[in-house]
TITORTOR-172115 format. One record per residue (C-alpha): residue number from 1; x, y negated, z negated. Coordinates in steps of 0.1 Angstrom, whole numbers. Layout:
vodo resi NUM	east X	north Y	up Z
...
END
This chain:
vodo resi 1	east 621	north 47	up 47
vodo resi 2	east 604	north 48	up 10
vodo resi 3	east 587	north 14	up 19
vodo resi 4	east 577	north 4	up 54
vodo resi 5	east 544	north -19	up 71
vodo resi 6	east 525	north -9	up 102
vodo resi 7	east 511	north -32	up 130
vodo resi 8	east 473	north -8	up 138
vodo resi 9	east 454	north -20	up 171
vodo resi 10	east 418	north -9	up 170
vodo resi 11	east 402	north -16	up 200
vodo resi 12	east 378	north 19	up 204
vodo resi 13	east 343	north 1	up 215
vodo resi 14	east 339	north -33	up 213
vodo resi 15	east 358	north -49	up 182
vodo resi 16	east 396	north -64	up 187
vodo resi 17	east 414	north -54	up 151
vodo resi 18	east 443	north -60	up 145
vodo resi 19	east 462	north -46	up 106
vodo resi 20	east 491	north -53	up 86
vodo resi 21	east 496	north -30	up 64
vodo resi 22	east 523	north -9	up 43
vodo resi 23	east 534	north 21	up 26
vodo resi 24	east 507	north 18	up -9
vodo resi 25	east 484	north 11	up 19
vodo resi 26	east 477	north -20	up 8
vodo resi 27	east 460	north -43	up 33
vodo resi 28	east 485	north -76	up 45
vodo resi 29	east 457	north -87	up 72
vodo resi 30	east 427	north -72	up 90
vodo resi 31	east 411	north -96	up 116
vodo resi 32	east 383	north -89	up 134
vodo resi 33	east 373	north -101	up 163
vodo resi 34	east 334	north -90	up 172
vodo resi 35	east 322	north -94	up 211
vodo resi 36	east 288	north -106	up 206
vodo resi 37	east 279	north -113	up 244
vodo resi 38	east 269	north -77	up 239
vodo resi 39	east 235	north -85	up 224
vodo resi 40	east 225	north -103	up 254
vodo resi 41	east 222	north -67	up 272
vodo resi 42	east 210	north -48	up 239
vodo resi 43	east 241	north -23	up 243
vodo resi 44	east 272	north -21	up 252
vodo resi 45	east 292	north -30	up 289
vodo resi 46	east 324	north -17	up 286
vodo resi 47	east 340	north -35	up 316
vodo resi 48	east 331	north -62	up 296
vodo resi 49	east 343	north -49	up 269
vodo resi 50	east 376	north -43	up 283
vodo resi 51	east 376	north -76	up 296
vodo resi 52	east 374	north -94	up 256
vodo resi 53	east 402	north -70	up 245
vodo resi 54	east 420	north -87	up 270
vodo resi 55	east 413	north -123	up 259
vodo resi 56	east 416	north -114	up 222
vodo resi 57	east 448	north -92	up 216
vodo resi 58	east 474	north -112	up 216
vodo resi 59	east 462	north -145	up 193
vodo resi 60	east 441	north -117	up 166
vodo resi 61	east 480	north -102	up 164
vodo resi 62	east 497	north -136	up 165
vodo resi 63	east 467	north -143	up 134
vodo resi 64	east 476	north -109	up 118
vodo resi 65	east 505	north -113	up 114
vodo resi 66	east 505	north -155	up 106
vodo resi 67	east 481	north -143	up 78
vodo resi 68	east 503	north -112	up 64
vodo resi 69	east 525	north -140	up 60
vodo resi 70	east 554	north -117	up 80
vodo resi 71	east 566	north -118	up 122
vodo resi 72	east 576	north -86	up 141
vodo resi 73	east 608	north -80	up 128
vodo resi 74	east 593	north -74	up 94
vodo resi 75	east 574	north -44	up 111
vodo resi 76	east 588	north -8	up 112
vodo resi 77	east 559	north 4	up 138
vodo resi 78	east 533	north 2	up 158
vodo resi 79	east 497	north 21	up 152
vodo resi 80	east 469	north 27	up 180
vodo resi 81	east 436	north 45	up 181
vodo resi 82	east 437	north 65	up 212
vodo resi 83	east 405	north 84	up 212
vodo resi 84	east 378	north 86	up 209
vodo resi 85	east 357	north 57	up 227
vodo resi 86	east 350	north 32	up 259
vodo resi 87	east 382	north 44	up 280
vodo resi 88	east 389	north 9	up 296
vodo resi 89	east 388	north -13	up 258
vodo resi 90	east 414	north 21	up 249
vodo resi 91	east 437	north 14	up 274
vodo resi 92	east 438	north -21	up 266
vodo resi 93	east 447	north -14	up 228
vodo resi 94	east 467	north 18	up 242
vodo resi 95	east 490	north -1	up 264
vodo resi 96	east 495	north -38	up 245
vodo resi 97	east 513	north -16	up 214
vodo resi 98	east 532	north 5	up 233
vodo resi 99	east 541	north -29	up 255
vodo resi 100	east 551	north -45	up 220
vodo resi 101	east 568	north -15	up 203
vodo resi 102	east 593	north -11	up 232
vodo resi 103	east 598	north -45	up 232
vodo resi 104	east 609	north -50	up 194
vodo resi 105	east 628	north -12	up 194
vodo resi 106	east 604	north 3	up 171
vodo resi 107	east 578	north 38	up 167
vodo resi 108	east 544	north 41	up 183
vodo resi 109	east 519	north 65	up 159
vodo resi 110	east 486	north 80	up 181
vodo resi 111	east 456	north 77	up 154
vodo resi 112	east 422	north 96	up 164
vodo resi 113	east 398	north 64	up 159
vodo resi 114	east 371	north 96	up 137
vodo resi 115	east 410	north 104	up 117
vodo resi 116	east 409	north 62	up 111
vodo resi 117	east 373	north 63	up 96
vodo resi 118	east 380	north 90	up 73
vodo resi 119	east 413	north 73	up 60
vodo resi 120	east 393	north 37	up 54
vodo resi 121	east 387	north 59	up 23
vodo resi 122	east 427	north 56	up 10
vodo resi 123	east 424	north 22	up 13
vodo resi 124	east 400	north 18	up -25
vodo resi 125	east 412	north 55	up -36
vodo resi 126	east 449	north 53	up -25
vodo resi 127	east 459	north 87	up -46
vodo resi 128	east 427	north 107	up -29
vodo resi 129	east 435	north 141	up -16
vodo resi 130	east 422	north 169	up -3
vodo resi 131	east 400	north 191	up -4
vodo resi 132	east 372	north 177	up -1
vodo resi 133	east 335	north 177	up 24
vodo resi 134	east 336	north 146	up 47
vodo resi 135	east 303	north 133	up 64
vodo resi 136	east 316	north 106	up 97
vodo resi 137	east 286	north 87	up 107
vodo resi 138	east 293	north 60	up 128
vodo resi 139	east 274	north 44	up 164
vodo resi 140	east 287	north 75	up 180
vodo resi 141	east 303	north 107	up 161
vodo resi 142	east 282	north 126	up 135
vodo resi 143	east 300	north 153	up 121
vodo resi 144	east 307	north 171	up 88
vodo resi 145	east 341	north 183	up 84
vodo resi 146	east 356	north 201	up 53
vodo resi 147	east 391	north 195	up 45
vodo resi 148	east 413	north 215	up 34
vodo resi 149	east 451	north 201	up 32
vodo resi 150	east 458	north 164	up 50
vodo resi 151	east 461	north 188	up 87
vodo resi 152	east 436	north 214	up 78
vodo resi 153	east 403	north 210	up 83
vodo resi 154	east 369	north 230	up 99
vodo resi 155	east 346	north 210	up 112
vodo resi 156	east 311	north 229	up 94
vodo resi 157	east 283	north 207	up 118
vodo resi 158	east 277	north 179	up 145
vodo resi 159	east 252	north 166	up 160
vodo resi 160	east 240	north 177	up 196
vodo resi 161	east 227	north 155	up 212
vodo resi 162	east 230	north 119	up 197
vodo resi 163	east 242	north 105	up 172
vodo resi 164	east 231	north 87	up 136
vodo resi 165	east 239	north 52	up 145
vodo resi 166	east 226	north 56	up 176
vodo resi 167	east 194	north 68	up 168
vodo resi 168	east 197	north 33	up 143
vodo resi 169	east 205	north 13	up 176
vodo resi 170	east 181	north 30	up 199
vodo resi 171	east 154	north 29	up 173
vodo resi 172	east 165	north -5	up 169
vodo resi 173	east 157	north -20	up 205
vodo resi 174	east 122	north 1	up 206
vodo resi 175	east 113	north -28	up 183
vodo resi 176	east 124	north -52	up 203
vodo resi 177	east 150	north -56	up 166
vodo resi 178	east 180	north -65	up 188
vodo resi 179	east 219	north -49	up 190
vodo resi 180	east 234	north -42	up 170
vodo resi 181	east 201	north -16	up 147
vodo resi 182	east 224	north -3	up 115
vodo resi 183	east 224	north -35	up 96
vodo resi 184	east 184	north -49	up 105
vodo resi 185	east 172	north -16	up 98
vodo resi 186	east 186	north -18	up 68
vodo resi 187	east 176	north -53	up 64
vodo resi 188	east 136	north -41	up 70
vodo resi 189	east 136	north -10	up 52
vodo resi 190	east 147	north -22	up 20
vodo resi 191	east 104	north -41	up 17
vodo resi 192	east 89	north -16	up 35
vodo resi 193	east 72	north 22	up 28
vodo resi 194	east 99	north 55	up 37
vodo resi 195	east 65	north 79	up 33
vodo resi 196	east 46	north 50	up 61
vodo resi 197	east 54	north 73	up 92
vodo resi 198	east 61	north 111	up 84
vodo resi 199	east 95	north 111	up 118
vodo resi 200	east 107	north 143	up 122
vodo resi 201	east 137	north 154	up 99
vodo resi 202	east 162	north 171	up 129
vodo resi 203	east 172	north 207	up 127
vodo resi 204	east 160	north 202	up 98
vodo resi 205	east 174	north 245	up 89
vodo resi 206	east 180	north 260	up 57
vodo resi 207	east 208	north 280	up 86
vodo resi 208	east 221	north 252	up 107
vodo resi 209	east 244	north 230	up 97
vodo resi 210	east 251	north 208	up 133
vodo resi 211	east 230	north 175	up 137
vodo resi 212	east 201	north 164	up 160
vodo resi 213	east 180	north 125	up 166
vodo resi 214	east 172	north 124	up 196
vodo resi 215	east 146	north 139	up 190
vodo resi 216	east 134	north 115	up 166
vodo resi 217	east 137	north 90	up 196
vodo resi 218	east 111	north 108	up 216
vodo resi 219	east 91	north 103	up 184
vodo resi 220	east 92	north 64	up 177
vodo resi 221	east 88	north 64	up 212
vodo resi 222	east 55	north 81	up 209
vodo resi 223	east 40	north 69	up 180
vodo resi 224	east 44	north 33	up 190
vodo resi 225	east 32	north 37	up 224
vodo resi 226	east -5	north 34	up 210
vodo resi 227	east 8	north 9	up 182
vodo resi 228	east -14	north -31	up 198
vodo resi 229	east 19	north -62	up 190
vodo resi 230	east 4	north -74	up 156
vodo resi 231	east 1	north -34	up 136
vodo resi 232	east 39	north -36	up 148
vodo resi 233	east 43	north -69	up 132
vodo resi 234	east 26	north -63	up 102
vodo resi 235	east 42	north -30	up 95
vodo resi 236	east 73	north -39	up 107
vodo resi 237	east 93	north -30	up 76
vodo resi 238	east 73	north 1	up 68
vodo resi 239	east 84	north 16	up 96
vodo resi 240	east 123	north 5	up 97
vodo resi 241	east 122	north 26	up 58
vodo resi 242	east 109	north 55	up 79
vodo resi 243	east 130	north 60	up 102
vodo resi 244	east 157	north 49	up 83
vodo resi 245	east 144	north 82	up 60
vodo resi 246	east 143	north 102	up 89
vodo resi 247	east 180	north 99	up 94
vodo resi 248	east 191	north 94	up 63
vodo resi 249	east 170	north 118	up 48
vodo resi 250	east 188	north 147	up 72
vodo resi 251	east 222	north 134	up 67
vodo resi 252	east 225	north 140	up 29
vodo resi 253	east 204	north 169	up 22
vodo resi 254	east 224	north 196	up 47
vodo resi 255	east 253	north 172	up 33
vodo resi 256	east 247	north 181	up 1
vodo resi 257	east 236	north 219	up 5
vodo resi 258	east 269	north 227	up 23
vodo resi 259	east 285	north 216	up -8
vodo resi 260	east 267	north 235	up -32
vodo resi 261	east 271	north 268	up -13
vodo resi 262	east 304	north 259	up -18
vodo resi 263	east 312	north 246	up -46
vodo resi 264	east 330	north 216	up -32
vodo resi 265	east 331	north 194	up -60
vodo resi 266	east 340	north 158	up -41
vodo resi 267	east 327	north 138	up -12
vodo resi 268	east 340	north 114	up 15
vodo resi 269	east 314	north 97	up 33
vodo resi 270	east 325	north 71	up 63
vodo resi 271	east 327	north 53	up 99
vodo resi 272	east 293	north 24	up 104
vodo resi 273	east 268	north 40	up 87
vodo resi 274	east 283	north 42	up 51
vodo resi 275	east 277	north 12	up 52
vodo resi 276	east 236	north 15	up 52
vodo resi 277	east 225	north 6	up 19
vodo resi 278	east 199	north 32	up 16
vodo resi 279	east 227	north 61	up 26
vodo resi 280	east 250	north 47	up 2
vodo resi 281	east 220	north 43	up -32
vodo resi 282	east 207	north 79	up -21
vodo resi 283	east 231	north 97	up -19
vodo resi 284	east 251	north 83	up -46
vodo resi 285	east 221	north 91	up -69
vodo resi 286	east 219	north 125	up -54
vodo resi 287	east 257	north 133	up -58
vodo resi 288	east 254	north 122	up -92
vodo resi 289	east 226	north 144	up -95
vodo resi 290	east 245	north 177	up -87
vodo resi 291	east 277	north 172	up -108
vodo resi 292	east 296	north 160	up -75
vodo resi 293	east 317	north 135	up -74
vodo resi 294	east 317	north 106	up -44
vodo resi 295	east 338	north 85	up -23
vodo resi 296	east 328	north 55	up -3
vodo resi 297	east 349	north 27	up 14
vodo resi 298	east 340	north -10	up 6
vodo resi 299	east 316	north -28	up 28
vodo resi 300	east 346	north -39	up 51
vodo resi 301	east 359	north -9	up 62
vodo resi 302	east 331	north 6	up 72
vodo resi 303	east 330	north -6	up 103
vodo resi 304	east 359	north -6	up 131
vodo resi 305	east 388	north -17	up 115
vodo resi 306	east 429	north -11	up 125
vodo resi 307	east 432	north -12	up 85
vodo resi 308	east 416	north 23	up 88
vodo resi 309	east 444	north 30	up 118
vodo resi 310	east 472	north 19	up 96
vodo resi 311	east 460	north 37	up 70
vodo resi 312	east 460	north 70	up 88
vodo resi 313	east 488	north 62	up 104
vodo resi 314	east 515	north 58	up 67
vodo resi 315	east 517	north 100	up 67
vodo resi 316	east 522	north 101	up 103
vodo resi 317	east 553	north 76	up 98
vodo resi 318	east 567	north 93	up 68
vodo resi 319	east 567	north 126	up 91
vodo resi 320	east 585	north 110	up 117
vodo resi 321	east 558	north 121	up 139
vodo resi 322	east 556	north 91	up 164
vodo resi 323	east 546	north 88	up 201
vodo resi 324	east 568	north 86	up 234
vodo resi 325	east 560	north 58	up 259
vodo resi 326	east 545	north 75	up 279
vodo resi 327	east 511	north 83	up 258
vodo resi 328	east 477	north 77	up 276
vodo resi 329	east 447	north 71	up 262
vodo resi 330	east 415	north 95	up 268
vodo resi 331	east 381	north 95	up 257
vodo resi 332	east 371	north 122	up 244
vodo resi 333	east 351	north 122	up 211
vodo resi 334	east 357	north 144	up 180
vodo resi 335	east 380	north 151	up 153
vodo resi 336	east 414	north 157	up 162
vodo resi 337	east 447	north 149	up 141
vodo resi 338	east 470	north 141	up 175
END
């Protein structure tokens, strides 16, 4: 039980991922198949995502094992994300993981997808332990969580409507930049003026730790409504930079404000939006200025991936916290320690 390997699965949205990771947080393989088919629809089509997971999961499992230089005999447990996410996509991963675990007589470990994002930090900082404040920002989730221990946490703030990643995607759609919006906004914004448009910062009140991005989407639409194509094209980088700043500014402001108020010395940022270069640069500078230690996951572990699911399963394996074969997926949003 001192050393073990976990075969992990992540199918919560539109990326199929399979990874082999060991008890020392060493990643032997982390294979991801991204479903580019959704780009033509401007967003993820749930039924299509489920079908593509079905097509990809078997060969991706074989590839992950081959890259790891092992086979199913060398696997000690199977981990899988079971919530939150698209229910059809989650069911593909859960059903496949349970069937495989039953066939090789190994235990199943259920992992919350948001907890997986948080544990991505352990892949680069395996000895990092709470207490710390975590900002978890992804396509569908934005939460500010204080961890006093591995199993004890308090949700300090969460989005009341759209998540930060959704704000990037919806802003990009209004600008006809395609899907997903985060990477293209990030790229364009690097040469733009973040002060070009004064987009609103949602719930910018001292007494609130919650987030809101739905008003930003409306503000962008209203701003663009009386602008012609030539103006938008000429100032595309500036508009993108202003949109990005409106999202990032409030994330940093609320996170650092709470950390200073509570004298928290360490902050972890996780989730797909943690790949945003402006967020990483600004958070690093502002944290250093206030004497707070910041931990960011490597870019390859920011997006949905199975290595982070495996990382979150390691401690559960040590504790013998296994799921039964009656395990089911569910789509309820939010962080949970299952």
